[in-house]
Backbone as numpy.savetxt, mean C-alpha at the origin, in Angstrom:
# Nx Ny Nz CAx CAy CAz Cx Cy Cz
-6.52 18.48 -49.83 -6.88 19.22 -48.61 -6.09 18.89 -47.43
-5.88 17.55 -47.15 -5.05 17.12 -46.03 -3.71 16.90 -46.68
-2.67 17.52 -46.12 -1.30 17.19 -46.49 -0.73 16.03 -45.75
0.15 15.29 -46.32 0.71 14.05 -45.84 1.33 14.20 -44.44
1.86 15.41 -44.17 2.38 15.75 -42.88 1.48 15.83 -41.76
0.12 16.11 -42.12 -0.93 16.15 -41.01 -1.64 14.80 -40.85
-1.75 14.04 -41.98 -2.45 12.82 -41.96 -1.69 11.72 -41.19
-0.37 11.69 -41.36 0.45 10.60 -40.68 0.38 10.68 -39.18
0.52 11.86 -38.58 0.38 11.84 -37.14 -1.05 11.57 -36.65
-2.07 11.88 -37.39 -3.39 11.63 -37.00 -3.68 10.10 -36.91
-2.98 9.30 -37.82 -3.13 7.89 -37.80 -2.52 7.13 -36.56
-1.50 7.91 -36.07 -0.79 7.33 -34.91 -1.25 7.79 -33.57
-2.44 8.50 -33.55 -2.98 9.05 -32.23 -3.30 7.93 -31.32
-2.82 7.91 -30.20 -3.12 6.86 -29.21 -2.24 5.59 -29.38
-1.32 5.68 -30.35 -0.48 4.45 -30.62 0.51 4.14 -29.43
0.76 5.04 -28.61 1.71 4.91 -27.56 1.04 5.52 -26.19
0.96 4.70 -25.24 0.49 5.15 -23.85 1.35 4.64 -22.72
1.43 5.44 -21.79 2.28 5.09 -20.58 1.44 5.36 -19.35
1.35 4.43 -18.40 0.63 4.67 -17.20 1.54 4.24 -15.99
1.39 4.90 -14.90 2.17 4.61 -13.75 1.27 4.26 -12.60
1.70 3.26 -11.79 0.92 2.89 -10.60 1.93 2.41 -9.49
1.69 2.72 -8.29 0.75 3.57 -7.75 1.07 4.93 -7.89
0.01 5.78 -7.56 0.18 7.29 -7.69 1.14 7.90 -6.72
1.23 7.33 -5.59 2.00 7.78 -4.40 2.56 6.49 -3.61
3.90 6.76 -3.31 4.72 5.74 -2.47 5.39 6.41 -1.38
5.45 5.73 -0.18 6.11 6.22 0.97 7.28 5.25 1.38
8.41 5.78 1.72 9.56 4.94 2.14 10.35 5.69 3.16
10.87 4.92 4.05 11.72 5.55 5.03 13.22 5.75 4.66
13.85 6.69 5.27 15.21 6.94 4.93 16.03 5.73 4.99
16.85 5.35 4.14 17.68 4.10 4.06 16.99 2.99 3.49
15.65 3.05 3.22 14.93 1.89 2.69 15.06 1.93 1.15
14.39 0.85 0.51 14.37 0.87 -0.97 12.89 0.83 -1.42
12.76 1.13 -2.70 11.44 1.31 -3.31 11.56 0.98 -4.89
10.51 0.42 -5.36 10.33 0.21 -6.77 9.37 0.94 -7.36
9.46 1.77 -8.40 8.46 2.53 -9.04 8.21 1.93 -10.44
7.01 1.66 -10.80 6.66 0.98 -11.98 5.87 1.77 -12.94
6.01 1.48 -14.23 5.19 2.10 -15.33 4.88 0.97 -16.38
3.77 1.17 -17.01 3.33 0.20 -18.04 3.29 0.89 -19.39
3.87 0.28 -20.35 4.07 0.85 -21.66 3.13 0.02 -22.63
2.38 0.79 -23.28 1.41 0.14 -24.28 1.58 0.79 -25.69
2.07 -0.14 -26.60 2.26 0.39 -27.95 1.27 -0.39 -28.90
0.51 0.24 -29.63 -0.60 -0.21 -30.33 -0.10 -0.88 -31.73
1.14 -0.58 -32.11 1.67 -1.02 -33.30 3.08 -1.61 -33.20
3.50 -2.41 -34.10 4.88 -2.99 -34.01 5.91 -1.87 -33.91
7.00 -2.16 -33.28 7.99 -1.11 -33.10 9.35 -1.83 -33.19
10.38 -1.04 -33.56 11.72 -1.39 -33.66 12.70 -0.93 -32.60
12.34 0.31 -32.24 13.36 0.89 -31.20 12.48 1.76 -30.33
12.72 1.57 -29.02 12.02 2.36 -27.97 12.97 2.89 -27.02
12.82 4.19 -26.56 13.81 4.68 -25.61 12.84 4.96 -24.33
13.34 4.31 -23.13 12.64 4.45 -21.88 13.49 5.30 -20.90
12.86 6.28 -20.37 13.59 7.29 -19.46 12.81 7.50 -18.15
13.41 7.59 -17.10 12.80 8.11 -15.85 13.41 9.42 -15.46
12.50 10.41 -15.13 12.91 11.73 -14.86 12.27 12.14 -13.42
12.87 12.89 -12.67 12.33 13.35 -11.47 11.95 14.74 -11.54
10.69 15.04 -11.30 9.99 16.30 -11.37 10.27 16.94 -12.73
9.54 17.98 -12.94 9.83 18.70 -14.32 11.09 19.55 -14.30
11.76 19.55 -15.27 12.96 20.48 -15.28 14.20 19.78 -14.88
14.11 18.66 -14.26 15.41 17.88 -13.78 15.80 17.09 -15.06
17.11 16.69 -14.95 17.55 15.89 -16.08 17.14 14.39 -15.90
17.47 13.65 -16.86 17.03 12.21 -16.92 17.92 11.35 -15.85
17.13 10.61 -15.02 17.79 9.86 -14.06 18.32 8.65 -14.63
17.62 7.99 -15.51 17.98 6.66 -15.96 17.43 6.51 -17.33
18.07 5.93 -18.27 17.60 5.70 -19.68 18.06 4.47 -20.18
17.28 3.84 -21.10 17.72 2.64 -21.90 17.03 2.62 -23.10
17.68 2.01 -24.19 17.07 1.84 -25.52 16.74 0.38 -25.65
15.52 0.08 -26.09 15.01 -1.26 -26.18 14.66 -1.68 -27.60
14.92 -3.00 -27.85 14.51 -3.62 -29.20 13.45 -4.70 -28.75
12.47 -4.83 -29.62 11.41 -5.84 -29.24 11.82 -7.19 -29.30
12.81 -7.56 -29.93 13.38 -9.02 -30.03 14.30 -9.32 -28.89
14.83 -8.24 -28.15 15.70 -8.39 -27.04 14.94 -9.07 -25.85
15.77 -9.93 -25.20 15.22 -10.58 -24.03 14.91 -9.62 -22.99
14.04 -9.75 -21.93 13.75 -8.80 -20.89 15.14 -8.46 -20.27
15.24 -7.17 -20.07 16.56 -6.55 -19.52 16.60 -6.86 -18.08
17.84 -7.39 -17.55 18.19 -7.46 -16.28 18.35 -6.04 -15.75
18.29 -5.81 -14.45 18.39 -4.44 -13.94 19.64 -3.81 -14.41
19.44 -2.65 -15.06 20.53 -1.87 -15.63 20.95 -0.83 -14.59
22.18 -0.84 -14.09 22.55 0.17 -13.09 22.57 1.60 -13.85
22.01 2.56 -13.20 22.02 3.88 -13.76 23.00 4.75 -12.91
22.84 4.59 -11.62 23.74 5.27 -10.64 23.98 4.16 -9.53
24.76 4.46 -8.60 25.00 3.41 -7.49 23.75 3.11 -6.69
22.71 4.01 -6.75 21.46 3.78 -5.94 20.19 3.49 -6.91
20.30 3.69 -8.22 19.26 3.53 -9.14 19.55 2.49 -10.06
18.46 1.59 -10.38 18.54 0.66 -11.46 17.24 0.60 -12.20
17.31 0.04 -13.48 16.14 0.12 -14.31 15.93 -1.33 -14.92
14.70 -1.87 -14.77 14.54 -3.25 -15.34 13.44 -2.98 -16.27
13.27 -3.98 -17.32 12.39 -3.96 -18.38 11.85 -5.42 -18.60
10.57 -5.63 -18.21 9.81 -6.93 -18.39 8.58 -6.59 -19.10
8.66 -6.63 -20.46 7.49 -6.11 -21.26 6.14 -6.51 -20.77
5.11 -5.72 -20.54 5.20 -4.23 -20.93 5.51 -3.31 -19.73
6.15 -3.94 -18.67 6.49 -3.14 -17.44 7.88 -2.78 -17.37
8.07 -1.44 -16.98 9.42 -1.04 -16.64 9.44 -0.64 -15.10
10.55 -0.91 -14.44 10.71 -0.72 -13.05 12.00 0.10 -12.71
11.84 1.15 -12.00 12.92 1.97 -11.57 13.09 1.59 -10.10
14.29 1.08 -9.71 14.45 0.69 -8.29 15.47 1.74 -7.70
14.92 2.23 -6.48 15.84 3.08 -5.68 16.23 2.51 -4.42
17.59 2.41 -4.17 18.18 1.76 -2.94 18.63 2.87 -2.08
18.52 2.63 -0.75 19.10 3.57 0.22 18.61 4.96 0.11
17.25 5.15 0.24 16.57 6.45 -0.05 17.11 7.55 0.85
17.07 8.69 0.40 17.48 9.91 1.15 16.39 10.94 1.15
16.46 11.91 1.86 15.50 12.91 1.97 15.33 13.63 0.68
16.38 13.85 -0.07 16.37 14.59 -1.26 15.77 13.84 -2.50
15.55 12.61 -2.21 14.94 11.71 -3.19 13.43 11.95 -3.40
12.80 12.65 -2.42 11.37 12.88 -2.48 11.01 13.75 -3.65
9.95 13.51 -4.39 9.46 14.23 -5.44 8.60 13.34 -6.31
8.22 13.96 -7.53 7.43 13.15 -8.47 8.28 12.60 -9.57
8.23 11.25 -9.89 8.91 10.51 -10.76 8.12 10.25 -11.96
8.59 10.47 -13.15 7.87 10.31 -14.44 8.61 9.31 -15.27
7.73 8.43 -15.89 8.25 7.48 -16.82 7.93 7.99 -18.22
9.01 8.34 -18.98 8.84 8.84 -20.33 9.28 7.85 -21.37
8.49 7.56 -22.31 8.78 6.60 -23.40 8.76 7.38 -24.78
9.75 7.04 -25.54 9.78 7.65 -26.90 9.88 6.42 -27.93
8.88 6.45 -28.75 8.96 5.39 -29.91 9.81 6.07 -30.99
11.03 5.52 -31.24 11.96 6.09 -32.18 11.83 5.44 -33.64
11.51 4.30 -33.74 11.37 3.56 -34.97 10.11 2.72 -34.91
9.16 2.77 -35.76 9.08 3.35 -37.09 8.77 4.84 -37.10
8.05 5.37 -36.10 7.58 6.70 -36.23 7.90 7.38 -34.81
8.35 8.54 -34.85 8.71 9.30 -33.62 7.55 9.68 -32.83
7.35 9.19 -31.65 6.19 9.57 -30.76 6.67 9.40 -29.30
6.10 10.36 -28.54 6.57 10.35 -27.01 5.34 10.35 -26.16
5.38 9.63 -25.17 4.32 9.62 -24.10 4.98 9.62 -22.70
4.26 10.29 -21.84 4.79 10.34 -20.39 3.75 9.83 -19.52
4.10 9.21 -18.41 3.24 8.56 -17.44 2.67 9.68 -16.57
1.67 9.45 -15.84 1.01 10.23 -14.90 1.84 10.69 -13.66
2.87 9.97 -13.41 3.79 10.24 -12.27 3.46 9.54 -11.07
4.52 9.30 -10.29 4.39 8.61 -9.07 5.07 9.60 -7.96
4.38 9.94 -6.94 4.96 10.85 -5.87 5.56 10.05 -4.90
6.88 10.21 -4.63 7.65 9.55 -3.62 7.90 10.39 -2.37
7.34 9.92 -1.21 7.59 10.70 0.05 8.59 9.98 0.88
9.42 10.65 1.49 10.43 10.04 2.30 10.22 10.44 3.79
10.10 9.49 4.62 9.93 9.74 6.04 11.27 9.38 6.76
11.56 10.24 7.85 12.76 10.00 8.53 12.62 8.90 9.52
13.65 8.27 10.06 13.68 7.17 10.94 13.10 7.70 12.27
13.18 8.93 12.46 12.74 9.58 13.76 11.24 9.48 13.90
10.47 9.81 12.86 8.99 9.57 12.91 8.56 8.21 12.71
9.54 7.31 12.48 9.17 5.86 12.35 8.55 5.33 11.14
8.16 6.29 10.29 7.54 6.00 9.02 6.12 5.60 9.34
5.50 4.96 8.16 4.08 4.54 8.15 3.96 3.27 9.04
4.75 2.31 9.10 4.69 1.16 9.79 4.72 1.44 11.29
5.45 2.40 11.75 5.51 2.71 13.21 4.14 3.32 13.62
3.56 4.10 12.82 2.26 4.69 13.03 1.18 3.61 13.23
1.28 2.64 12.31 0.40 1.41 12.44 0.50 0.72 13.68
1.87 0.42 14.03 2.09 -0.14 15.27 1.54 0.58 16.47
1.81 1.85 16.51 1.37 2.68 17.66 -0.12 2.61 17.76
-0.88 2.81 16.60 -2.19 2.83 16.66 -2.81 1.43 17.06
-2.25 0.38 16.67 -2.66 -0.91 17.06 -2.45 -1.17 18.60
-1.35 -0.70 19.10 -0.97 -0.69 20.51 -2.04 0.00 21.43
-2.34 1.16 20.91 -3.38 2.04 21.64 -4.75 1.32 21.71
-5.16 0.79 20.45 -6.38 0.10 20.28 -6.47 -1.08 21.27
-5.37 -1.86 21.27 -5.46 -3.09 22.18 -5.32 -2.57 23.55
-4.66 -1.60 24.01 -4.62 -1.13 25.35 -6.05 -0.67 25.72
-6.71 0.12 24.86 -8.10 0.57 25.24 -9.00 -0.55 25.38
-8.86 -1.54 24.59 -9.81 -2.64 24.67 -9.59 -3.47 25.96
-8.36 -3.54 26.37 -7.98 -4.36 27.66 -8.59 -3.49 28.72
-8.37 -2.15 28.79 -8.96 -1.35 29.84 -10.41 -1.47 29.98
-11.17 -1.39 28.74 -12.59 -1.57 28.83 -13.00 -2.89 29.35
-12.34 -3.95 28.94 -12.69 -5.29 29.38 -12.37 -5.38 30.92
-11.33 -4.83 31.37 -11.00 -4.88 32.82 -12.04 -4.13 33.60
-12.53 -3.00 33.07 -13.58 -2.12 33.85 -14.92 -3.04 33.83
-15.17 -3.62 32.77 -16.44 -4.42 32.74 -16.33 -5.63 33.69
-15.30 -6.29 33.76 -15.08 -7.48 34.77 -15.18 -6.93 36.26
-14.44 -5.72 36.47 -14.44 -5.29 37.80 -16.01 -4.79 38.22
-16.72 -4.27 37.32 -18.10 -3.82 37.54 -18.95 -5.06 37.76
-18.82 -6.14 37.05 -19.54 -7.36 37.21 -19.20 -8.03 38.51
-17.97 -7.96 38.87 -17.49 -8.65 40.22 -18.22 -7.78 41.35
-18.05 -6.52 41.29 -18.62 -5.71 42.32 -20.21 -5.90 42.41
-20.92 -5.97 41.33 -22.37 -6.15 41.28 -22.66 -7.48 41.95
-21.96 -8.56 41.53 -22.19 -9.85 42.19 -22.06 -9.91 43.60
-20.90 -9.12 44.05 -20.61 -9.12 45.50 -21.69 -8.46 46.38
-22.19 -7.36 45.90 -23.13 -6.43 46.58 -24.62 -6.85 46.27
-24.75 -7.70 45.42 -26.15 -8.04 44.91 -26.74 -8.98 45.91
-28.00 -8.89 46.26 -28.74 -9.77 46.92 -29.62 -10.64 46.14
-29.10 -10.85 44.97 -29.84 -11.64 43.94 -29.35 -13.11 43.98
-29.32 -13.69 45.16 -28.98 -15.07 45.26 -30.09 -15.99 44.86
-29.82 -17.26 44.96 -30.84 -18.34 44.57 -31.59 -18.53 45.84
-32.94 -18.36 45.68 -33.88 -18.62 46.81 -34.63 -19.90 46.51
-34.96 -20.63 47.66 -35.77 -21.78 47.50 -37.04 -21.60 48.46
-38.17 -22.06 47.93 -39.39 -22.07 48.73 -39.47 -23.14 49.68
-38.61 -23.16 50.67 -38.55 -24.31 51.75 -38.85 -23.60 53.09
-39.77 -24.01 53.74 -39.99 -23.67 55.09 -39.09 -24.19 56.06
-38.57 -23.44 56.93 -37.67 -24.00 57.88 -38.52 -24.83 59.04
-37.88 -25.81 59.55 -38.76 -26.54 60.52 -39.09 -25.72 61.81
-40.34 -25.86 62.23 -40.81 -25.00 63.35 -40.44 -25.88 64.53
-40.25 -25.14 65.54 -39.85 -25.73 66.87 -41.12 -26.05 67.57
-41.18 -27.10 68.18 -42.28 -27.37 69.06 -43.38 -28.37 68.29
-43.18 -28.46 67.03 -44.16 -29.34 66.42 -43.58 -30.69 66.11
-44.53 -31.67 66.34 -43.86 -33.09 66.24 -43.49 -33.25 64.73
-42.57 -34.09 64.58 -42.06 -34.55 63.32 -43.07 -35.18 62.41
-43.97 -35.74 63.11 -44.94 -36.56 62.25 -45.92 -35.62 61.58
-45.90 -34.36 61.90 -46.74 -33.52 61.06 -46.37 -33.39 59.61
-45.12 -33.62 59.44 -44.69 -33.31 58.03 -44.59 -34.52 57.27
-44.91 -35.67 57.92 -44.76 -36.92 57.12 -46.03 -37.12 56.43
-46.04 -37.74 55.28 -47.24 -37.92 54.52 -48.20 -39.01 55.13
-49.45 -38.80 54.98 -50.42 -39.68 55.62 -50.19 -40.98 55.00
-50.67 -42.04 55.76 -50.54 -43.54 55.43 -51.73 -44.11 55.07
């Protein structure tokens, strides 16, 4: 009933998984960024091909073939601005000196070549590039913090000014129940009896 060609792929379902994190990254023009993916292989393997592609339909940006007995790969230069590193089970694509046309979705694609051909692709990481003119995400945080601190200082100043004016115009001083000495009465009136 089941042919061998159908049974073998069913046994390998879920044998290779790729996940990417984070789902979105923002970098300013001229900055650097590292995109990561995690490769999970449920069975022993002999040869694995790791590729990074940008968007669907674009060619491979960076690729490397890996053996399980090989030491973790130092960053492999793919282009002058791209390099790939492998520290099992994580692969990292590093982009240096980001430009506006680098924006897009980056996908980590892994192909298990030996013992059985299987391919899995990560969920993708969306890379956004901000120009230096808008200051990027950190400038927005700095501006927001400055506005918050300025608003707090203004409110504190107004509260202190209001308190000072209230104290100055208030007739809520300290009163003592002491009668002033009356004129014309002998001083002996106020002395205690003997």
